[in-house]
N, C-alpha and C positions, 0 to 999 in steps of 0.2 A: 274427658284427657285423657290420648294415651298415654301410656306408662313408660318411660326413656328404652328400656327390653325390648316391648312391642315392637318400640320401631326398628329399634338395631335388629328384630331378626327378621321384620316385613323389608330391610335393606340387603342385610344380605343372603335372602332367599333372593331377590333381585339380583344380587350381584351375581349370583353366580348361574341365574337364568341365563343373565346377557354372557357372561362367560362361557355356558354354554353354545349358546346361540354362536357367539364367531369363529367359536371352537378352540380353545380354551381349557375347555372344563376334561372332565373325566368323559363326556362322550369323542370328544378331538382326541384328549391321549389311544382310545379305544381303537378309531383310524389313523393313525400315525403305525399304529402295534403293528398292524393289518396290514399297511403299506411296505412296509420292512419287511414282512413274514415274506409277501409279494415279489416285494425286488425278487427275495433272496430265493423264492423256487424259480424264475426267471433268469437269474442267474445260470440253476444248476438246469434248466431245461435246455437253453442256449448252449452250453456245454452241449452236454448231450447230441442234441439235433447237428450240432457242430461239425461232431468227429463223426455223425452218421454221415452227414454230406462226405468228409473227408476224405472215407474210404472207399467211396464211389456211386453213380451214379444210378447203379443197378437196384434194385426193390431188393431185401432179402427173400430168401426163397418160402413165403409162404405170406409173407408179410405189405405192409405199404410204401412203399414211393415215401424216401426220406426227405424230399420236397413238401408233400401235402401234412407230413410229420410237422415240418418245420410249420406251412402254411395254418394249419391246425391252433397251432402253437401260438400263433401271432394275433390267429383270429379273436383266439380266448383269452386273449391279453389284453387287446381293443375294447372286447363284450365286460372284462372287467375293471377295464379304468373308467369305462364312459357309465355301468352301474353307479362306480364305488365315488367318481371324481366329480363328473359335467354332471349326470343327472339331479345329484342332490344340491350340488351350487343351483341350478335351473329354480329347480324348488324354492333355496332360502331367497334367489333374489326373485324369483316369481310373490312370497309370500312378505318379503321387501317391499316389494314395488303395490303389495295390497292396501298395505297396513300404512303405509304413506300418503294413498289415494283415500283412505278414509279416517285419515286426522283430521278431528275440527277442536275450534277454539275451547277452551278446558281442560282438556289429552292431560293426562300426567305422563312424559313422556323423561327418555334416558339419550346421553347427549353417548358419539365415541367417543367425546374428550371426558366423559362419564360424569358430567354436569347432570344431574336429575329438576325439570323442571314444568312450568304449566304453561302451556298454551295460550297467548293471552290476543298475539293479531298473525293471523292465516295469508299468505297470500303466492302467489303460482310458485314460484320456487324458495321461498324464502320463507321461516317462523321467527315469530317474539316471543320469547318463551321468559317467564315470571318463575328466575333463579331464589331469591330471598322477597322480601314485600317493598321495599322500592328500590330492587335490579334489574332492568329488565337485560336483555342480549340475543343481538337478533344470529339466526344459525339458515342455514341452508338445511333444505331439505333432505341432502343427503345425508348428513351429516346427524341425522335423528336414530337410531340405532332398534330400537323398539320402544314399543308402547305399553305404562306399565301401571298396574291394574289396582286400584282401590285410594 
């Protein structure tokens, strides 16, 4: 029989993994800080390029056109946005779909409401979880956020 300390540490570890998965943990904080820094750089860059545009359409001697510089700025922000926001979201969505497709009876899962249960019945779009010895609840598959190992 496992001690309550072992069970609590396993629960804390699984809760930390779940918080990281949905972006509430330390990894999510790093991303938010990076996006704030990126926003500040964007405002500074847009201010500089708009002042260059206000000075006229002619390119500075030996320089590039201000319109080209602004197009490069917007293009680089588009790429940064794609690689920081869109692509990780697509990867997370694909991983969730793969996890939901691989669920089977007997798997221990975590719901988005924080309930941990064992799958007893699996249907097309719903699962029945055994939460306690005589307690079963039906959930949609979309409410399953992760599979718990162990």
